[in-house]
Structures are given as structure tokens and as C-alpha cells.
C-alpha positions as CSV (number, residue, x, y, z in Angstrom):
1,M,-54.9,-77.2,-46.8
2,L,-52.7,-77.6,-43.7
3,L,-49.4,-79.4,-44.4
4,P,-48.7,-82.4,-42.2
5,S,-45.4,-80.8,-41.0
6,A,-46.9,-77.3,-40.4
7,H,-47.4,-76.0,-36.9
8,Q,-44.8,-78.1,-35.2
9,V,-44.4,-75.6,-32.4
10,D,-41.6,-77.6,-30.7
11,R,-39.5,-77.6,-33.9
12,E,-40.1,-73.9,-34.4
13,F,-39.0,-73.2,-30.8
14,R,-35.9,-75.3,-31.3
15,V,-34.7,-73.6,-34.4
16,I,-35.3,-70.0,-33.3
17,D,-33.6,-70.8,-30.0
18,A,-30.6,-72.2,-31.8
19,L,-30.5,-69.3,-34.3
20,H,-30.8,-66.6,-31.6
21,R,-27.9,-68.2,-29.7
22,A,-25.9,-68.1,-32.9
23,G,-26.5,-64.4,-33.4
24,F,-29.0,-64.7,-36.3
25,P,-31.8,-62.2,-36.3
26,V,-34.8,-64.0,-34.8
27,P,-36.8,-63.2,-31.7
28,R,-35.5,-64.7,-28.5
29,A,-37.3,-67.9,-27.5
30,Y,-38.2,-67.7,-23.8
31,A,-40.1,-70.9,-23.0
32,L,-41.8,-73.9,-24.6
33,C,-44.9,-75.3,-23.0
34,E,-45.7,-78.9,-24.1
35,D,-48.5,-79.3,-21.6
36,D,-51.8,-79.2,-23.6
37,S,-53.8,-78.6,-20.5
38,V,-52.5,-75.1,-20.1
39,V,-54.1,-73.5,-23.2
40,G,-55.3,-76.5,-25.1
41,T,-52.2,-77.0,-27.3
42,M,-48.4,-76.8,-27.2
43,F,-47.1,-73.2,-27.4
44,Y,-44.0,-71.1,-26.9
45,V,-43.3,-67.6,-25.8
46,M,-40.9,-65.4,-27.8
47,E,-39.7,-61.9,-27.6
48,M,-41.6,-59.0,-29.3
49,V,-39.3,-57.4,-31.9
50,E,-40.1,-53.8,-32.6
51,G,-40.0,-52.8,-36.3
52,R,-41.9,-52.9,-39.6
53,I,-43.4,-55.8,-41.5
54,L,-43.9,-54.9,-45.2
55,W,-46.7,-56.7,-47.0
56,D,-46.6,-55.1,-50.5
57,L,-43.5,-56.5,-52.3
58,S,-43.4,-53.5,-54.6
59,L,-42.7,-51.3,-51.6
60,P,-44.7,-48.3,-53.0
61,D,-44.0,-46.1,-50.0
62,H,-40.2,-46.4,-50.4
63,T,-37.8,-44.7,-52.7
64,P,-35.9,-46.8,-55.3
65,A,-32.8,-46.6,-53.1
66,E,-34.7,-47.7,-50.0
67,R,-36.3,-50.6,-51.9
68,S,-32.9,-51.7,-53.1
69,A,-31.5,-51.5,-49.6
70,I,-34.4,-53.5,-48.2
71,Y,-34.0,-56.3,-50.7
72,D,-30.2,-56.3,-50.3
73,A,-30.8,-56.7,-46.5
74,M,-33.1,-59.6,-47.2
75,V,-30.5,-61.4,-49.4
76,K,-27.7,-60.7,-46.9
77,T,-29.8,-62.2,-44.2
78,L,-30.5,-65.2,-46.3
79,A,-26.7,-65.6,-47.0
80,H,-26.1,-65.3,-43.2
81,L,-28.6,-68.1,-42.5
82,Q,-27.0,-70.3,-45.2
83,S,-23.5,-69.7,-43.8
84,L,-24.4,-71.0,-40.4
85,D,-23.0,-74.5,-39.5
86,Y,-26.2,-76.2,-38.4
87,R,-24.3,-78.9,-36.6
88,A,-22.3,-76.4,-34.6
89,I,-25.4,-74.6,-33.4
90,G,-27.2,-77.7,-32.3
91,L,-29.4,-78.5,-35.3
92,D,-27.9,-81.7,-36.4
93,G,-30.8,-84.1,-37.1
94,F,-33.2,-81.2,-37.5
95,G,-34.1,-82.5,-41.0
96,K,-32.9,-84.8,-43.7
97,P,-29.6,-83.4,-45.1
98,N,-30.1,-84.8,-48.6
99,D,-32.6,-84.9,-51.5
100,Y,-34.3,-81.7,-50.4
101,M,-35.3,-80.6,-53.9
102,A,-36.6,-84.0,-54.8
103,R,-38.7,-84.1,-51.6
104,Q,-40.0,-80.6,-52.2
105,I,-41.0,-81.4,-55.8
106,H,-42.7,-84.6,-54.7
107,R,-44.5,-82.8,-51.9
108,W,-45.8,-79.8,-53.8
109,S,-46.7,-81.9,-56.9
110,K,-48.8,-84.2,-54.7
111,I,-50.4,-81.2,-53.0
112,Y,-51.2,-79.6,-56.4
113,V,-52.8,-82.8,-57.7
114,A,-54.9,-83.2,-54.6
115,S,-56.1,-79.6,-54.7
116,E,-56.6,-79.0,-58.4
117,T,-60.1,-78.0,-59.4
118,S,-59.6,-78.3,-63.2
119,K,-57.0,-79.9,-65.5
120,I,-54.3,-77.5,-66.7
121,P,-52.2,-79.4,-69.3
122,L,-49.1,-77.2,-68.8
123,M,-49.1,-78.0,-65.1
124,D,-49.4,-81.7,-65.9
125,K,-46.3,-81.3,-68.1
126,L,-44.5,-79.4,-65.4
127,N,-45.3,-82.1,-62.8
128,E,-43.8,-84.7,-65.2
129,W,-40.8,-82.6,-66.1
130,L,-39.7,-81.5,-62.6
131,P,-38.8,-85.0,-61.2
132,R,-36.6,-85.7,-64.2
133,N,-34.8,-82.4,-63.9
134,I,-33.9,-82.0,-60.3
135,P,-30.7,-79.9,-59.8
136,G,-27.9,-82.0,-58.3
137,S,-26.4,-80.6,-55.2
138,D,-24.8,-81.9,-52.0
139,E,-24.9,-78.6,-50.1
140,T,-27.0,-78.6,-47.0
141,C,-27.9,-75.6,-44.8
142,I,-30.8,-74.4,-42.6
143,I,-33.9,-73.8,-44.7
144,H,-36.5,-71.3,-43.6
145,G,-39.2,-72.8,-45.8
146,D,-41.2,-69.7,-46.3
147,Y,-38.5,-67.0,-46.9
148,R,-40.3,-63.9,-48.0
149,L,-40.5,-60.2,-47.1
150,D,-43.6,-60.4,-44.9
151,N,-41.9,-62.9,-42.7
152,M,-39.4,-60.4,-41.6
153,V,-39.3,-57.5,-39.2
154,L,-37.3,-54.6,-40.5
155,H,-35.7,-52.0,-38.2
156,P,-38.1,-49.1,-37.5
157,T,-36.1,-46.6,-39.4
158,E,-33.2,-48.4,-41.1
159,Q,-33.3,-50.8,-44.1
160,R,-32.1,-53.9,-42.2
161,V,-33.7,-57.1,-41.0
162,T,-34.0,-57.3,-37.2
163,A,-35.9,-60.6,-37.1
164,V,-37.0,-63.4,-39.4
165,L,-40.3,-64.9,-38.3
166,D,-42.5,-68.0,-39.1
167,W,-40.1,-70.9,-38.8
168,E,-42.7,-73.6,-38.8
169,L,-41.6,-75.0,-42.2
170,S,-37.9,-74.9,-41.4
171,T,-35.6,-77.9,-42.0
172,L,-32.3,-78.7,-43.5
173,G,-31.8,-78.7,-47.3
174,D,-30.4,-77.2,-50.4
175,P,-29.6,-73.5,-50.2
176,L,-31.3,-73.0,-53.6
177,G,-34.6,-73.8,-51.9
178,D,-35.0,-70.6,-49.9
179,F,-33.4,-68.5,-52.6
180,T,-35.9,-69.9,-55.2
181,Y,-38.8,-69.2,-52.8
182,H,-37.5,-65.7,-52.4
183,M,-37.4,-65.2,-56.1
184,A,-40.8,-66.8,-56.9
185,P,-42.8,-63.6,-56.9
186,W,-40.6,-62.0,-59.5
């Protein structure tokens, strides 16, 4: 199922351009083409960042020390993202600055119900419980929306993030959003 807000190429271009100018590790955004007649859809061109994309979260080809360093780099990169002043880098109005968790719970509950193939009573209970137990927060930061290891380019030899990719679901919201997404596999 394609989310209604997915593949908003112009938004993705806007955020990576602003983040690159702010010194955050993303590819440089070179140009946005909004003319559908060129290739049949809007598109943008960005820099190719050399490095590694790791798909297996258990990092089986890495030592325990390397695994720890990779995940530390991932969390430090997230902290860097969350420390940026979205207004100062030109992203004011990029998303709704409040009620992020409530909007996410509503969205994903609706998607779950629309796509369920069989009733799971515990999921029904969870869908009832979540809206009544939304964490209260007034913090707002840039949210990646899909913050995970395979959306990052790591340096070819060092355990550090050189680029965060796939910003199509980015918005403004509660910092716990991306952190929770990052922790979900564990």
C-alpha cells in the first residue's frame, strides 16, 4: 500500500537541500525538475555518496566493537538531526509541529485496519489502547520517518554515517518518533 504522503519528491528535495546546507550528512541535492514531460514524473538529482549500506541488522560480518560503533554512530546522527533548529535552516512550515504521535497512531491504526486479512484480538486491543495513552510532549524536531540502518550510507572503512537517505516520509514531529522507529526491530 502506497501512503498518500509517500513519494513527494519536491518535499524530499527540500529537506535534503536544507539539511545539506546545515552540515547534516545527506547527499547534496543538485536540481529538482517539476516538469512531468521530461521523464514522465517530477524528479530530482542528488549526489552519489560512496560507502556501505548494511541490510542485516545483526551485522554478522562485523566484530562486536564494530557493531557497537555503527549503532553509536546511528544514534549520534539521530541526535544531530534532532538538535537542528528546523526554523533556522528553512524548514518552518515543513510539517505540523504538534500532535505528531496522535497523527501517527491514527494513521497507522487506519492502515492496519484497512489491510488486515484476519482478526487479531490483541491488535484490536492495542488499537483501542494507543489513542488513550499517547505520550504528552511539546518538543518538535525534524523527523526522518523511516530511520533505520539500511537508509544510511556508512563510510567505506570507518564506522560513521556519511549520508542518511530516503527522506520521503520526513516531517516535523516529536523526537521520540524516529527514536521509537529506530528501536522497533529490537
